[in-house]
C-alpha positions as CSV (number, residue, x, y, z in Angstrom):
1,M,-86.6,267.7,207.5
2,T,-85.7,271.7,207.7
3,L,-86.6,274.9,209.1
4,T,-86.6,278.0,207.4
5,D,-87.0,281.4,208.7
6,I,-88.4,284.0,205.8
7,R,-89.9,286.5,208.2
8,S,-88.9,290.2,207.9
9,P,-86.2,291.2,210.5
10,N,-88.4,294.2,211.6
11,L,-91.1,291.7,212.6
12,S,-88.7,288.5,213.8
13,R,-90.4,288.5,217.2
14,G,-93.7,288.0,215.5
15,L,-96.4,290.4,214.8
16,R,-99.0,290.4,217.4
17,L,-102.4,291.7,217.0
18,T,-106.0,291.1,218.4
19,K,-109.9,291.7,216.8
20,P,-112.1,291.2,219.7
21,A,-115.2,288.6,218.8
22,T,-118.7,290.1,218.7
23,R,-121.3,288.8,221.0
24,S,-125.4,289.7,220.8
25,D,-128.6,288.1,221.2
26,R,-129.8,289.4,218.0
27,G,-128.0,289.0,214.6
28,I,-124.5,289.1,213.7
29,V,-122.9,289.1,210.3
30,T,-119.2,288.5,209.7
31,A,-117.3,289.8,206.3
32,H,-114.2,290.5,204.9
33,N,-115.9,293.9,204.4
34,R,-117.0,295.9,207.1
35,Q,-119.2,298.1,205.3
36,A,-120.6,294.9,203.9
37,A,-120.7,293.6,207.3
38,H,-123.2,296.9,208.0
39,V,-125.2,296.3,204.8
40,G,-126.3,292.6,205.7
41,A,-126.8,293.8,209.6
42,E,-129.2,296.4,208.5
43,I,-131.1,293.9,206.4
44,L,-131.5,291.9,209.2
45,A,-132.9,294.9,211.5
46,A,-135.2,295.3,209.0
47,G,-136.9,291.9,209.3
48,G,-134.7,290.2,206.8
49,S,-133.5,286.4,207.2
50,A,-130.1,285.4,207.2
51,V,-130.5,284.7,203.8
52,D,-131.8,287.8,202.7
53,A,-128.7,289.5,204.6
54,A,-126.4,287.4,202.7
55,V,-127.6,288.0,199.3
56,A,-127.6,291.7,200.1
57,I,-123.8,291.3,201.2
58,S,-122.9,289.3,198.3
59,F,-124.2,292.3,196.0
60,A,-122.7,294.9,198.5
61,I,-119.1,293.3,198.6
62,G,-118.9,292.5,195.0
63,V,-118.9,296.3,194.5
64,L,-116.6,296.9,197.5
65,E,-113.8,294.5,196.9
66,P,-114.3,293.7,193.1
67,W,-111.0,292.1,192.7
68,M,-112.4,289.3,194.8
69,S,-115.6,288.3,193.5
70,G,-118.9,289.5,192.0
71,I,-121.6,288.8,189.8
72,G,-119.4,287.5,187.0
73,G,-118.2,284.7,189.2
74,V,-119.3,281.7,191.3
75,G,-119.6,280.3,194.8
76,A,-121.8,278.0,197.1
77,M,-123.4,278.4,200.4
78,L,-125.1,276.4,203.4
79,V,-128.4,277.6,204.9
80,R,-129.7,275.9,207.6
81,P,-132.9,277.3,209.2
82,P,-133.6,277.4,212.9
83,D,-133.4,273.7,214.3
84,G,-133.7,272.4,210.6
85,P,-131.7,270.4,208.0
86,V,-128.7,272.2,206.2
87,T,-129.4,272.8,202.6
88,T,-126.6,273.1,200.3
89,I,-126.9,275.3,197.2
90,D,-123.4,275.0,195.1
91,A,-123.2,277.5,191.9
92,G,-119.9,276.1,191.2
93,A,-117.7,276.9,188.0
94,R,-119.0,275.4,184.9
95,S,-116.9,275.8,181.6
96,P,-118.7,277.0,178.2
97,A,-120.3,273.8,176.2
98,G,-118.0,275.3,173.2
99,L,-114.9,275.1,174.9
100,D,-111.9,273.5,172.7
101,P,-109.4,272.0,174.8
102,A,-107.1,271.9,171.8
103,D,-107.0,275.6,172.2
104,F,-104.8,275.1,175.6
105,P,-101.6,273.5,173.9
106,L,-98.9,273.1,176.7
107,V,-95.7,274.9,176.4
108,E,-92.7,275.0,178.6
109,G,-92.0,275.8,182.0
110,K,-95.0,276.3,184.6
111,D,-97.5,279.2,185.2
112,G,-97.1,281.9,187.7
113,D,-100.3,282.1,189.0
114,L,-102.4,280.3,192.0
115,F,-101.9,276.3,190.8
116,G,-98.3,276.2,189.3
117,W,-100.1,274.2,186.5
118,P,-97.9,273.2,183.3
119,N,-97.9,276.5,180.9
120,V,-100.5,277.1,178.0
121,L,-99.8,279.0,175.5
122,E,-100.7,282.6,176.1
123,D,-101.5,281.6,179.8
124,R,-105.2,281.4,177.9
125,N,-106.3,279.0,180.9
126,V,-105.3,282.2,183.2
127,I,-105.9,285.6,181.7
128,G,-108.1,286.2,179.2
129,A,-111.9,285.4,177.8
130,K,-110.7,281.7,177.0
131,S,-110.2,281.3,180.8
132,V,-114.1,282.3,181.6
133,C,-116.7,279.9,182.9
134,I,-120.1,280.3,183.5
135,P,-120.8,282.9,186.1
136,G,-122.9,281.1,188.5
137,L,-123.3,283.1,191.9
138,L,-126.8,284.7,190.7
139,R,-128.3,281.6,190.1
140,G,-127.5,280.2,193.5
141,L,-128.4,283.5,195.3
142,G,-131.8,283.7,193.3
143,A,-132.6,280.0,194.6
144,A,-131.5,280.7,198.1
145,H,-133.6,283.8,198.3
146,A,-136.9,282.3,196.9
147,R,-136.5,279.1,199.1
148,F,-135.6,281.2,202.5
149,G,-136.0,285.1,201.8
150,R,-138.6,287.3,203.3
151,L,-137.6,290.8,202.1
152,P,-138.3,291.5,198.5
153,W,-135.4,290.8,196.0
154,A,-134.8,294.6,194.9
155,D,-134.4,295.5,198.4
156,L,-131.3,293.6,199.1
157,V,-129.8,294.5,195.5
158,A,-130.3,298.3,196.3
159,P,-127.4,299.1,199.0
160,A,-124.8,297.6,196.3
161,I,-126.7,299.8,193.4
162,R,-126.1,302.5,195.6
163,L,-122.3,301.8,196.1
164,A,-121.8,301.1,192.4
165,E,-123.1,304.4,191.6
166,A,-121.0,306.5,193.7
167,G,-118.0,304.2,193.5
168,P,-116.5,302.7,196.5
169,I,-113.6,304.9,198.5
170,V,-110.4,304.2,197.9
171,D,-108.0,303.6,200.6
172,A,-104.4,302.0,201.0
173,H,-105.8,298.3,200.8
174,T,-107.2,299.4,197.5
175,T,-104.3,300.3,196.0
176,L,-102.1,297.6,197.2
177,W,-104.4,295.0,195.7
178,I,-104.6,297.2,192.4
179,A,-100.5,297.6,192.0
180,Q,-99.7,293.9,192.8
181,D,-101.8,293.0,189.6
182,M,-100.9,295.8,187.4
183,A,-99.7,293.4,184.2
184,R,-103.0,291.6,184.5
185,L,-105.3,294.8,184.2
186,R,-103.6,296.2,181.5
187,R,-104.4,293.5,178.8
188,N,-108.1,294.4,178.7
189,E,-109.0,297.7,177.9
190,A,-111.8,297.8,179.9
191,C,-110.4,296.5,183.2
192,A,-107.7,299.3,182.6
193,A,-110.3,302.2,182.3
194,W,-111.8,301.0,185.7
195,F,-108.9,300.1,188.0
196,L,-106.2,302.0,186.4
197,P,-107.5,305.7,185.7
198,G,-104.7,307.7,183.8
199,G,-102.7,304.6,183.6
200,L,-101.8,304.0,187.1
201,P,-103.3,302.7,190.5
202,P,-105.6,305.0,192.1
203,S,-104.4,306.3,195.5
204,A,-106.0,308.3,197.9
205,P,-105.8,311.7,198.9
206,A,-104.4,313.0,201.8
207,A,-106.9,313.4,204.4
208,V,-106.3,317.0,204.8
209,T,-107.7,317.7,201.4
210,G,-111.0,316.5,202.5
211,R,-111.3,314.9,199.2
212,V,-111.5,311.1,198.3
213,A,-111.3,309.0,195.1
214,R,-113.6,306.4,194.1
215,L,-113.5,303.5,191.7
216,S,-116.6,304.4,189.6
217,N,-118.5,301.8,187.3
218,P,-121.5,303.1,185.7
219,A,-122.1,300.3,183.8
220,L,-121.9,297.7,186.9
221,A,-124.2,300.0,188.4
222,R,-126.9,299.5,185.3
223,S,-126.8,296.1,185.6
224,L,-127.4,295.9,188.9
225,R,-130.7,298.0,188.4
226,Q,-131.9,295.8,186.1
227,I,-131.3,292.6,188.1
228,A,-133.0,294.3,190.9
229,E,-135.9,295.3,188.5
230,D,-136.1,291.7,186.8
231,G,-134.5,289.5,189.3
232,P,-131.6,287.0,189.2
233,E,-132.6,285.8,185.6
234,A,-131.5,289.0,184.1
235,L,-127.8,287.7,183.9
236,Y,-129.0,284.7,182.2
237,T,-131.9,285.3,179.8
238,G,-132.5,288.9,179.7
239,E,-130.2,291.8,177.9
240,I,-127.6,291.8,180.2
241,A,-127.3,288.0,179.1
242,A,-126.9,289.0,175.4
243,A,-124.5,291.6,176.2
244,L,-122.2,289.5,178.2
245,A,-122.2,286.7,175.9
246,A,-121.2,289.4,172.8
247,D,-118.5,291.0,175.0
248,V,-116.8,287.5,175.6
249,Q,-117.1,286.3,172.4
250,A,-115.9,289.7,171.2
251,A,-112.8,289.3,173.5
252,G,-112.1,285.6,171.8
253,G,-114.1,283.6,174.6
254,Y,-116.8,280.8,174.3
255,L,-119.6,281.9,176.6
256,T,-122.6,282.0,175.0
257,A,-126.3,283.3,175.9
258,A,-127.2,279.1,175.8
259,D,-124.3,278.7,178.7
260,L,-126.2,281.3,180.6
261,A,-129.3,280.2,180.1
262,G,-129.0,276.5,180.7
263,F,-126.8,277.1,184.3
264,S,-128.5,275.9,187.1
265,A,-127.2,275.9,190.9
266,V,-127.6,272.6,192.6
267,E,-129.6,272.5,195.6
268,A,-128.9,269.4,198.1
269,P,-128.7,268.5,201.4
270,A,-125.7,268.8,203.0
271,K,-123.1,265.9,203.7
272,T,-122.4,265.2,207.0
273,E,-119.8,263.6,208.8
274,P,-119.3,263.0,212.4
275,Y,-116.4,264.3,214.4
276,R,-116.2,263.8,218.2
277,D,-119.6,264.7,219.9
278,H,-120.1,267.1,216.9
279,T,-121.6,267.0,212.9
280,L,-120.0,268.6,210.2
281,H,-122.1,269.7,207.2
282,L,-120.5,270.5,203.8
283,V,-121.3,270.7,200.2
284,P,-121.2,267.5,198.9
285,E,-118.8,267.6,195.8
286,L,-115.7,269.3,194.0
287,N,-115.0,272.0,196.8
288,G,-112.8,271.9,199.9
289,G,-115.2,270.8,202.3
290,V,-114.5,267.4,201.3
291,T,-110.8,267.4,202.1
292,V,-111.3,268.9,205.3
293,A,-113.9,266.4,206.5
294,L,-111.6,263.6,205.5
295,A,-108.9,264.9,207.3
296,L,-110.8,265.2,210.8
297,R,-112.3,261.8,210.1
298,L,-108.5,260.5,210.0
299,L,-107.8,262.9,213.2
300,S,-110.9,260.9,214.7
301,G,-109.0,257.8,215.9
302,R,-107.1,259.7,218.5
303,A,-108.0,260.1,221.7
304,K,-110.0,263.7,222.7
305,P,-107.3,266.1,223.5
306,V,-107.0,267.8,227.1
307,G,-106.0,271.4,227.5
308,A,-103.7,273.6,225.0
309,P,-102.7,271.6,221.5
310,T,-99.4,269.6,222.2
311,P,-96.3,269.9,219.9
312,A,-97.2,265.7,219.2
313,E,-101.2,267.0,218.6
314,V,-100.1,269.8,216.1
315,V,-97.9,266.9,214.3
316,A,-100.9,264.4,214.0
317,S,-103.3,267.0,212.4
318,C,-100.9,268.2,210.4
319,K,-99.9,264.5,209.2
320,A,-104.2,263.7,208.7
321,M,-104.4,267.0,206.5
322,A,-101.2,265.6,204.5
323,Q,-103.0,262.4,204.1
324,A,-106.5,264.1,203.1
325,W,-104.6,266.0,200.2
326,E,-102.8,262.5,199.0
327,H,-106.7,261.5,198.2
328,R,-107.4,265.1,196.8
329,F,-104.3,265.2,194.0
330,S,-105.0,261.4,193.2
331,Q,-108.8,261.3,193.4
332,L,-109.7,264.5,192.5
333,G,-107.4,265.3,190.3
334,D,-105.9,268.5,191.5
335,G,-102.1,269.9,191.3
336,A,-99.8,271.8,193.7
337,E,-100.4,275.7,195.0
338,R,-98.3,278.4,195.0
339,T,-98.8,281.1,197.5
340,L,-99.8,284.1,195.6
341,P,-103.3,285.9,196.5
342,S,-106.3,284.2,195.4
343,C,-109.9,286.2,194.5
344,T,-112.2,284.9,197.1
345,T,-114.5,286.2,199.7
346,H,-116.5,284.4,202.8
347,F,-118.9,285.8,204.7
348,S,-121.6,283.8,207.5
349,V,-124.5,285.3,209.0
350,I,-126.5,284.2,211.5
351,D,-129.8,286.1,212.8
352,R,-132.1,286.5,216.1
353,D,-134.1,283.1,215.0
354,G,-130.9,281.3,214.9
355,M,-131.0,280.6,210.5
356,A,-127.1,280.4,209.8
357,V,-125.2,280.9,206.2
358,S,-121.9,280.3,205.4
359,L,-121.4,281.5,201.8
360,T,-118.1,281.9,200.1
361,Q,-117.9,283.5,196.5
362,T,-114.9,284.3,194.1
363,L,-113.4,285.1,190.6
364,L,-111.0,282.6,191.6
365,S,-107.9,284.5,190.7
366,L,-107.2,288.1,191.6
367,F,-109.0,290.4,189.6
368,G,-110.4,286.6,187.7
369,S,-110.1,286.6,184.1
370,G,-108.7,290.3,183.9
371,V,-111.6,290.7,181.4
372,V,-114.4,293.5,182.1
373,S,-117.5,293.3,179.8
374,P,-117.9,296.5,178.6
375,Q,-121.6,297.1,178.1
376,T,-122.2,295.5,181.8
377,G,-119.2,296.6,184.0
378,I,-119.2,293.0,185.1
379,L,-115.7,291.7,185.9
380,L,-115.2,288.1,184.9
381,N,-114.3,285.0,186.4
382,N,-111.3,282.6,185.2
383,G,-112.7,279.5,186.3
384,V,-110.8,277.2,183.3
385,N,-107.8,277.9,185.6
386,W,-109.4,275.4,188.0
387,F,-108.9,272.5,185.6
388,D,-105.8,270.7,185.2
389,P,-104.2,271.6,181.4
390,R,-102.8,268.1,181.0
391,P,-104.8,266.2,178.7
392,G,-106.2,262.8,180.3
393,R,-106.2,264.0,184.0
394,V,-109.2,263.4,185.9
395,N,-109.7,267.4,186.3
396,A,-108.8,268.1,182.9
397,I,-109.8,270.8,180.8
398,G,-112.9,270.3,178.9
399,P,-116.4,271.4,177.8
400,A,-119.2,271.7,180.2
401,K,-117.6,270.4,182.6
402,K,-117.9,271.2,186.4
403,A,-114.6,272.4,187.8
404,L,-112.6,271.3,191.4
405,A,-113.0,274.3,193.5
406,N,-111.1,275.2,196.7
407,Y,-113.5,277.3,198.6
408,T,-114.6,275.9,201.8
409,P,-118.2,277.0,203.4
410,M,-118.8,274.7,206.1
411,M,-120.9,274.3,209.4
412,M,-120.6,272.4,212.6
413,T,-123.3,271.7,214.6
414,G,-122.7,269.9,218.6
415,P,-124.7,270.2,221.9
416,D,-126.9,272.5,223.5
417,G,-128.3,273.8,220.2
418,D,-124.4,274.6,219.1
419,V,-124.1,275.8,215.1
420,I,-121.1,277.3,213.9
421,A,-121.0,278.6,210.1
422,I,-117.2,279.2,208.8
423,G,-115.3,279.4,205.8
424,G,-112.2,281.8,204.7
425,S,-110.1,283.4,201.1
426,G,-107.2,282.1,200.1
427,G,-107.3,279.1,197.7
428,R,-105.9,276.0,198.7
429,K,-104.7,277.6,202.3
430,I,-108.6,277.9,203.3
431,L,-108.9,274.2,203.6
432,P,-106.0,273.7,206.7
433,A,-107.2,276.9,208.2
434,V,-110.9,275.9,208.8
435,F,-109.5,272.3,209.6
436,Q,-107.2,273.5,212.7
437,A,-110.5,276.3,213.6
438,L,-112.8,273.1,213.8
439,I,-110.2,271.1,215.7
440,H,-110.0,274.1,218.0
441,V,-113.7,274.2,218.9
442,A,-114.3,270.2,218.9
443,D,-111.4,268.9,220.6
444,Y,-109.8,271.8,222.8
445,G,-113.3,273.4,223.7
446,Y,-112.2,277.2,222.3
447,D,-114.9,280.0,221.4
448,L,-114.3,281.6,217.7
449,E,-112.3,284.7,218.8
450,Q,-109.8,281.7,220.5
451,A,-110.2,279.7,217.7
452,I,-109.7,282.0,214.6
453,A,-106.8,284.2,216.6
454,A,-104.9,280.9,217.5
455,P,-101.5,280.6,215.9
456,R,-101.8,278.3,212.4
457,Y,-99.7,276.3,210.3
458,D,-100.7,276.1,206.4
459,L,-100.1,272.8,204.7
460,S,-101.7,273.4,201.5
461,A,-98.8,272.7,199.0
462,P,-97.6,269.3,200.6
463,P,-95.2,268.0,202.0
464,V,-94.1,272.1,203.1
465,V,-95.6,273.6,206.1
466,V,-95.7,277.1,206.7
467,A,-95.7,277.6,210.0
468,D,-97.1,280.7,212.3
469,A,-94.1,281.8,214.6
470,R,-96.0,281.8,217.3
471,L,-96.8,278.5,217.5
472,G,-93.3,278.2,219.7
473,A,-90.2,276.3,219.4
474,E,-91.2,273.2,220.7
475,T,-94.3,273.0,218.4
476,L,-91.9,274.2,215.5
477,A,-89.0,271.6,216.3
478,A,-91.7,268.9,216.3
479,L,-92.7,269.7,213.0
480,A,-89.8,270.2,211.5
481,A,-88.7,266.4,212.2
482,D,-91.6,265.0,209.7
483,F,-92.0,268.3,207.5
484,P,-89.9,270.8,205.7
485,V,-91.1,273.5,207.7
486,V,-90.9,277.5,206.4
487,L,-91.7,280.3,209.4
488,S,-94.1,283.2,208.3
489,E,-95.7,286.0,209.9
490,R,-99.2,286.2,210.4
491,M,-100.2,288.8,208.2
492,L,-102.4,290.3,205.1
493,H,-99.4,290.6,202.8
494,P,-98.7,288.0,202.0
495,N,-101.0,286.2,203.4
496,S,-99.7,282.5,204.2
497,F,-102.7,281.2,206.5
498,T,-106.0,282.5,204.9
499,T,-108.5,285.2,205.9
500,L,-111.1,283.4,208.5
501,G,-114.5,284.2,209.2
502,A,-117.3,282.5,211.5
503,V,-120.4,283.1,213.0
504,R,-121.8,280.6,215.9
505,R,-125.2,280.2,217.8
506,R,-124.9,278.5,221.3
507,N,-127.2,278.4,224.2
508,G,-129.5,281.2,222.1
509,V,-126.7,283.7,222.3
510,N,-124.5,284.6,219.3
511,E,-121.2,285.4,218.3
512,G,-119.5,286.4,215.4
513,M,-115.2,286.4,214.8
514,A,-113.4,287.8,211.9
515,E,-109.7,287.6,210.9
516,P,-107.4,289.6,213.2
517,W,-105.0,290.2,210.3
518,H,-107.1,291.6,207.7
519,L,-107.5,295.2,207.6
520,W,-111.3,295.6,206.2
521,S,-112.9,292.3,208.4
522,D,-115.3,292.6,211.1
523,A,-117.9,290.9,212.7
524,V,-121.0,293.6,212.7
525,A,-123.6,292.9,215.4
526,E,-127.6,293.5,213.9
527,G,-128.4,297.4,215.3
528,E,-124.6,298.1,215.7
529,P,-124.2,301.8,214.8
530,L,-122.1,303.0,212.2
531,L,-118.7,304.7,212.5
532,P,-118.1,308.1,211.8
533,G,-117.9,308.9,208.1
534,E,-119.5,305.1,207.1
535,I,-123.0,306.3,206.6
536,E,-122.0,307.3,203.1
537,T,-119.7,305.1,201.8
538,N,-122.0,302.3,203.2
539,G,-124.5,303.7,200.8
540,V,-127.4,303.3,202.8
541,A,-130.2,305.6,202.9
542,R,-130.6,307.8,206.3
C-alpha cells in the first residue's frame, strides 16, 4: 500500500491545539457555536430540561450558522431521561410525493459535491428547488418538547428571534464559509441577497472602527415570531407552510403544502447494541449509527485492550470500520464520498438531573439547496442529494421516500450511571470519528477530553485512510501495510476528521467536551458567565 503526505509544509511537524473539557455538577451544553451553547445553558439555568435547552439551541444555531442547519432542514435526536430508557425522534429527510425520477437524467461524469454521484442534468439533485426534501426538523423538535419539555415553547424560540432580528455578527469564519460557496449562492436571488451583499462575501470591519457587519434576514425573524406564537405546526399547516411551498414551486421544485402537512417525526425506542460493559443507543434506521454499531460489534470479539492504542489495535479498528462500510454500501444503497464540507451541526446537552440529549441537524450540503424562500427567509435543504441518482438502486431517487443520511447522534451507557451523548458534523466522516471516540472510552478508559482530542484516522471513502500525523510513525506504517494512507493535518479547513462534541455524566458529575480544532465550538456549563461582548450577540436580554 502507500502513504502520501499532503500536509502544508508550514505545518509539517503536526498542528497541535488543546481545548479543556468543562466539568460541573450542573447542566452542560456542548455545541459547534459558543453563543448557541450559552443560549442552551441559560435555558437550563431558567429551570428548563435538557430537551428545552436542545430546542432553544436548535433554533439559535440555525440563525448563527445558517449554512449548516436551520428550520429548512432535517435531523434526529436521542433523549434519555434520568435512569430511563432512551427514546429516538427521527425527523430525517423524505422526498416530496410529487417528485418525478425522470426529471433527474444522468449525464457524463461525476458531481463535485459530497458523494461523487454520477452527474445529473443541471445538478438538479444537488442544487436548486428540485433537490429540496420536506424540512422535518421542527416536527421533531415539537415532538420532543411535547414529551420532555418544561418551559413554554415561545420562551425557547425567543433567543433565536432576537438573534435573527439583529443579525449574527460576521467574523472571518463567516466570511470563509460564504466565500467558498459563492458559485452556489449566486444561483438564487434570495440566497445571494442574504449572503452576498453587494455581490461579494461579507467581511468584518477592522476592530478599531468599533463597527460590526451583520447577516440580517428580516423575513426569517418574522417566520420565527410566528412559529413562537403558533407552535411548530406553523411550518406545516399555517401561512408559513403555504408560502414556503409556493416559493419552492415557483423556483421549479416539488414541495407542496400537502407534503408539509403530512410529514411526521418518528418516535421510537432506541436500538441498542452491547459493547464491552457498555450499551450503545442509536436511531434505528437510515442514519450513521447503524454502521458505527456494526463496526463496534465486529471489533468486540478481540480481547479488551490495556493501556494506549497499539498500532495493531488501530489497524484492527480500521478493518472493522471498513467491513461496516461494505455492509452499508451494499445493503443500504450508498456510495463513496468526497472530502468537501458538509452542512451539519451537532450539540449535546446534559441537565443537572441527568437528562441527556444528542441532536444532529443538517441541510445536507453546505448551504443546502442554495434556495431561500423569499417570503419566509428559510434556507432549504437539498435532501434529494442523499439518494442514489442511478435508477434501480436500493437508495434510488423516488417520490415519498426516506433518505439514507450520514448523521450519527448516539449515546453510550455503562457502569456507575455512566451516560455519554455524542455526535458530530462532516458527512460520512462522522461515522469513523464517533466510532473511535467510543472505543477510546469503552476500551481504553479515556475521559471525554482525551477521547475527542486523541489522534484520529478517517475511513469514510474506503479503501483510503486519511491519517492524523500525530498517530505516530509506527502506527502510520502499520496502517500503510493494509490501506492506502494519506496524511492530513487536524484543522478546521479542510476538515478531514469531523467536528465532534459530547457530554457525559458519571458518578453524578457532568462533563462536556468540544472539538479542539473548531473555532466556534465550546462546552458551556449552566451559570457560566458570558465573555465580554457576548451579551449583545447572544441576543439574551439582560
